C-alpha positions as CSV (number, residue, x, y, z in Angstrom):
1,X,45.7,20.1,-48.8
2,X,45.7,16.8,-50.2
3,X,44.0,13.4,-48.3
4,X,47.3,12.5,-47.0
5,X,47.8,15.8,-45.2
6,X,44.3,15.4,-43.9
7,X,44.8,12.2,-42.6
8,X,48.1,13.5,-40.9
9,X,46.7,16.2,-39.5
10,X,43.4,14.7,-38.1
11,X,45.4,11.2,-36.9
12,X,43.3,9.5,-39.3
13,X,44.2,6.7,-41.5
14,X,44.8,7.8,-45.3
15,X,41.9,4.8,-46.2
16,X,39.4,6.5,-43.5
17,X,39.8,10.0,-45.1
18,X,39.3,8.7,-48.6
19,X,36.0,6.9,-47.5
20,X,34.7,10.2,-45.5
21,X,35.6,12.1,-48.9
22,X,33.8,9.6,-51.1
23,X,30.8,9.6,-48.8
24,X,30.5,13.2,-48.9
25,X,30.5,13.4,-52.9
26,X,28.0,10.9,-52.9
27,X,25.5,11.9,-50.2
28,X,26.7,15.2,-49.0
29,X,27.0,16.2,-45.1
30,X,24.0,13.4,-44.7
31,X,26.8,11.0,-45.9
32,X,29.0,11.8,-43.1
33,X,27.1,12.4,-40.2
34,X,27.7,10.6,-37.3
35,X,25.2,7.7,-36.3
36,X,24.9,5.7,-33.1
37,X,28.1,3.9,-32.0
38,X,28.3,0.4,-30.8
39,X,25.9,-2.7,-31.8
40,X,22.8,-2.4,-33.2
41,X,19.6,-1.7,-30.6
42,X,18.5,-5.3,-29.7
43,X,21.3,-7.4,-31.1
44,X,23.3,-10.3,-29.3
45,X,19.8,-10.7,-27.0
46,X,18.7,-14.1,-26.4
47,X,14.8,-13.6,-26.4
48,X,13.4,-11.9,-29.8
49,X,11.0,-9.0,-29.8
50,X,7.8,-11.3,-29.8
51,X,9.1,-13.5,-26.9
52,X,9.9,-10.2,-24.6
53,X,6.7,-8.7,-25.2
54,X,4.8,-12.4,-24.3
55,X,6.6,-12.9,-21.0
56,X,6.0,-8.8,-20.3
57,X,2.4,-9.5,-20.8
58,X,2.2,-12.8,-18.3
59,X,4.2,-11.2,-15.5
60,X,1.7,-8.3,-15.9
61,X,-1.6,-10.3,-16.1
62,X,-0.9,-13.5,-14.0
63,X,0.3,-14.8,-10.6
64,X,3.4,-17.1,-10.6
65,X,1.0,-19.5,-9.0
66,X,-2.0,-19.1,-11.6
67,X,1.1,-20.2,-13.8
68,X,1.9,-23.5,-11.6
69,X,5.0,-22.0,-10.6
70,X,5.8,-22.3,-6.8
71,X,6.6,-18.7,-6.1
72,X,4.5,-15.9,-4.5
73,X,5.9,-12.9,-6.3
74,X,7.7,-12.4,-9.6
75,X,11.6,-12.7,-8.6
76,X,14.0,-13.1,-11.0
77,X,14.1,-16.7,-10.4
78,X,10.5,-17.1,-11.0
79,X,11.2,-15.2,-14.4
80,X,14.0,-17.3,-14.9
81,X,11.8,-20.4,-14.8
82,X,8.9,-18.6,-16.8
83,X,11.0,-17.9,-19.6
84,X,12.6,-21.4,-19.6
85,X,9.0,-23.1,-19.7
86,X,7.3,-20.4,-21.9
87,X,10.7,-20.2,-24.9
88,X,12.9,-23.2,-24.1
89,X,15.5,-21.0,-23.1
90,X,17.7,-21.2,-19.9
91,X,19.0,-17.8,-18.9
92,X,21.0,-16.6,-15.9
93,X,19.5,-14.9,-13.0
94,X,22.0,-12.0,-13.7
95,X,20.6,-11.7,-17.4
96,X,16.8,-12.0,-16.2
97,X,17.4,-8.9,-13.9
98,X,18.6,-7.3,-17.2
99,X,15.8,-8.0,-19.2
100,X,13.6,-6.8,-16.3
101,X,15.3,-3.9,-16.0
102,X,15.2,-3.0,-19.5
103,X,11.4,-3.3,-19.3
104,X,11.1,-0.9,-16.6
105,X,10.2,-3.6,-14.0
106,X,11.4,-2.8,-10.3
107,X,11.5,-4.7,-7.3
108,X,8.5,-3.7,-5.1
109,X,7.1,-4.2,-1.8
110,X,3.6,-6.3,-2.6
111,X,0.4,-5.1,-1.1
112,X,-1.1,-8.0,1.2
113,X,-4.6,-9.6,0.1
114,X,-6.0,-12.1,1.7
115,X,-7.1,-15.5,-0.5
116,X,-10.6,-15.3,1.5
117,X,-11.4,-11.9,0.2
118,X,-14.2,-11.3,-2.4
119,X,-14.0,-9.2,-5.2
120,X,-17.5,-9.5,-6.0
121,X,-18.6,-8.9,-2.3
122,X,-16.4,-5.8,-2.4
123,X,-18.2,-4.4,-5.7
124,X,-21.3,-5.1,-4.1
125,X,-20.9,-3.2,-0.9
126,X,-19.4,-0.2,-3.1
127,X,-22.5,-0.3,-5.3
128,X,-25.3,-1.8,-3.2
129,X,-24.8,-1.9,0.4
130,X,-23.3,1.2,1.2
131,X,-25.4,3.6,-0.7
132,X,-28.5,2.0,0.6
133,X,-27.0,2.4,4.2
134,X,-26.4,6.1,3.4
135,X,-29.9,6.6,2.1
136,X,-31.8,5.2,5.1
137,X,-29.0,7.3,7.1
138,X,-30.3,10.6,5.4
139,X,-33.9,9.3,5.8
140,X,-34.0,8.3,9.4
141,X,-31.5,11.3,10.5
142,X,-28.9,8.6,11.5
143,X,-25.3,9.2,11.9
144,X,-22.6,6.8,10.2
145,X,-19.8,5.7,12.1
146,X,-16.8,3.5,10.8
147,X,-15.3,1.8,13.9
148,X,-12.1,-0.5,14.4
149,X,-10.3,-1.7,17.3
150,X,-6.5,-1.8,17.0
151,X,-3.4,-2.6,19.7
152,X,-1.2,0.1,21.3
153,X,2.1,-0.9,22.3
154,X,5.6,0.5,23.0
155,X,8.1,-2.0,21.6
156,X,7.8,-0.9,17.9
157,X,10.1,1.9,16.7
158,X,10.0,2.6,13.0
159,X,11.1,5.2,10.5
160,X,14.4,6.7,9.3
161,X,16.6,9.3,11.0
162,X,19.3,10.9,9.1
163,X,23.0,10.6,10.3
164,X,26.6,10.7,8.7
165,X,26.9,8.6,6.0
166,X,28.4,5.4,7.3
167,X,27.2,6.4,10.7
168,X,24.1,4.4,11.4
169,X,21.8,5.6,13.8
170,X,20.8,4.0,17.0
171,X,17.1,3.6,18.3
172,X,16.8,2.3,22.0
173,X,14.0,0.0,22.3
174,X,12.1,-1.5,25.4
175,X,13.4,-4.8,26.1
176,X,11.5,-6.9,28.5
177,X,8.9,-4.4,29.8
178,X,6.3,-4.9,26.6
179,X,3.0,-2.6,27.5
180,X,0.0,-3.3,25.6
181,X,-3.3,-1.3,25.2
182,X,-6.2,-1.7,23.1
183,X,-8.4,0.9,21.8
184,X,-11.5,1.3,20.0
185,X,-12.5,4.0,17.7
186,X,-15.1,5.6,15.3
187,X,-14.9,8.3,12.6
188,X,-17.6,10.2,10.6
189,X,-17.1,12.1,7.3
190,X,-18.3,15.2,9.6
191,X,-15.0,15.1,11.0
192,X,-16.2,13.7,14.4
193,X,-14.4,11.0,16.1
194,X,-15.0,8.8,19.3
195,X,-12.4,6.5,21.0
196,X,-12.0,4.5,24.3
197,X,-8.6,3.1,25.6
198,X,-8.6,-0.3,27.1
199,X,-6.5,-2.0,29.5
200,X,-7.2,-5.4,29.5
201,X,-8.9,-7.8,26.8
202,X,-11.4,-6.6,24.2
203,X,-14.5,-8.6,25.0
204,X,-18.2,-8.0,24.7
205,X,-18.5,-6.3,27.8
206,X,-16.4,-3.5,26.4
207,X,-17.8,-3.4,23.0
208,X,-21.5,-3.0,24.4
209,X,-20.1,-0.6,27.2
210,X,-18.4,1.4,23.8
211,X,-21.8,1.3,22.2
212,X,-23.5,2.7,25.0
213,X,-21.3,5.8,25.2
214,X,-21.6,6.5,21.4
215,X,-24.9,6.3,21.4
216,X,-24.9,9.2,24.2
217,X,-22.1,11.3,22.5
218,X,-24.2,11.0,19.0
219,X,-27.6,12.4,20.5
220,X,-29.2,10.5,17.8
221,X,-29.6,7.0,16.0
222,X,-26.1,5.7,14.9
223,X,-25.4,3.7,12.1
224,X,-22.1,1.9,12.8
225,X,-20.0,0.0,10.5
226,X,-17.6,-2.7,11.6
227,X,-15.2,-5.3,10.5
228,X,-16.2,-9.2,10.8
229,X,-14.0,-9.6,14.2
230,X,-15.7,-12.2,16.5
231,X,-16.6,-10.4,18.9
232,X,-18.8,-8.0,16.8
233,X,-21.0,-11.3,16.0
234,X,-21.2,-12.7,19.2
235,X,-24.3,-13.8,21.1
236,X,-24.5,-11.2,23.8
237,X,-23.9,-8.2,21.4
238,X,-26.3,-9.3,19.0
239,X,-29.0,-9.6,21.8
240,X,-28.0,-6.1,23.0
241,X,-28.1,-4.6,19.5
242,X,-31.8,-6.4,18.9
243,X,-33.1,-4.4,22.0
244,X,-31.5,-1.4,20.8
245,X,-32.5,-0.8,17.6
246,X,-33.9,2.5,17.7
247,X,-30.8,3.8,18.9
248,X,-28.0,2.0,16.9
249,X,-27.5,-0.5,14.0
250,X,-24.4,-2.3,13.0
251,X,-23.5,-2.9,9.5
252,X,-20.6,-5.3,8.6
253,X,-17.7,-4.6,5.7
254,X,-17.2,-7.6,3.2
255,X,-14.7,-10.1,5.0
256,X,-11.0,-9.5,4.8
257,X,-11.5,-5.9,3.2
258,X,-10.1,-3.4,6.0
259,X,-8.8,-1.2,3.4
260,X,-12.7,0.2,3.0
261,X,-12.6,1.4,6.7
262,X,-12.0,5.1,7.0
263,X,-11.3,4.6,10.9
264,X,-7.8,2.4,9.6
265,X,-6.6,5.7,8.7
266,X,-7.0,7.0,12.4
267,X,-5.4,3.7,13.3
268,X,-2.3,4.3,11.6
269,X,-1.9,8.1,12.3
270,X,-2.0,7.1,16.4
271,X,0.5,4.1,15.3
272,X,2.8,6.4,13.7
273,X,3.0,8.6,16.5
274,X,3.5,6.1,19.1
275,X,6.3,4.5,17.0
276,X,8.4,7.9,16.0
277,X,8.5,9.3,20.0
278,X,10.8,8.0,22.6
279,X,9.3,4.6,24.0
280,X,7.1,4.5,26.8
281,X,8.4,2.4,29.5
282,X,5.3,1.8,31.2
283,X,1.5,1.5,30.4
284,X,0.5,4.7,32.3
285,X,2.8,6.6,30.0
286,X,1.9,4.6,27.1
287,X,-1.9,5.0,28.0
288,X,-0.9,9.4,28.2
289,X,0.5,9.1,25.0
290,X,-2.2,7.9,23.5
291,X,-4.6,9.8,24.8
292,X,-2.9,13.2,24.0
293,X,-2.4,12.1,20.6
294,X,-6.3,11.0,20.1
295,X,-7.4,14.2,21.7
296,X,-5.4,16.3,19.3
297,X,-7.1,14.3,16.6
298,X,-10.5,14.7,18.0
299,X,-10.3,18.3,18.3
300,X,-9.2,18.5,14.7
301,X,-12.1,17.9,12.4
302,X,-10.5,18.8,9.3
303,X,-7.9,16.1,10.2
304,X,-10.5,13.7,10.5
305,X,-12.2,14.3,7.3
306,X,-8.8,14.1,5.4
307,X,-9.0,10.4,6.2
308,X,-11.9,10.3,3.9
309,X,-9.9,11.7,1.2
310,X,-8.0,8.5,0.3
311,X,-9.2,7.2,-3.1
312,X,-10.0,3.7,-1.5
313,X,-12.2,5.4,0.9
314,X,-13.6,8.4,-0.9
315,X,-16.7,6.4,-1.7
316,X,-17.5,7.2,2.2
317,X,-16.6,11.1,2.1
């Protein structure tokens, strides 16, 4: 079969067949193997490879405000301005989005962190302060409790529900009958939980009342770790603690560091339970729902111990 017949049978031009035959004669099968079609990878890009690496490093290492950009997060618009400033190239927002996608960057909900938070204070707490508290607790046969307060409301419905595609589910929420309770609670790494639901304002009197109940329940000295809420430091509380130092001591977490408190996980457990059920229309029903859930947690030591398995609070396990 000659080349013209091959071209006719395969639907190729004569010149294409001739090129293939010549490549085969020169390099064998390797010469006619199919390669990557289209433009070479990286061609027709505005940024050079070095510029791409530079921009990626800045995004990973710095926040926009640290680079004098008026953005809280790295949005496409923020990256567009960064590229213009660092590389002198003005790209459309859409092109910036394509670069970010190619680099493996995805839009994500940020973790909130207070400006006032001190990384140095947090590290000192982890390396020095808490180990000393744990050492003293062992020497004095004291029980370490982690405490926190939270609000329990009936107006927050969260989560997702299944429904036919295009038929958005409806969640009925309470309108003008917002109900609110407060709760103070503690957990220990031995699986104990103590709590008190409060109808009304949380103040120093209720805090001292909880201290007294906690001491009675523990049956031994209590080391209580709290955050820096104002009521924890008020004069009546300090005076009461000074008079009951043989029964209870209070220690304070670094400022703006709620993630270090295992009791935050208990609060989240309760709120999720309240938020995913039918909203309670009365305060009595809200209190009943919260009490039932907290009782279930209190009766499940393994569930409480699981709060301490979070890597962020594993230091307290």
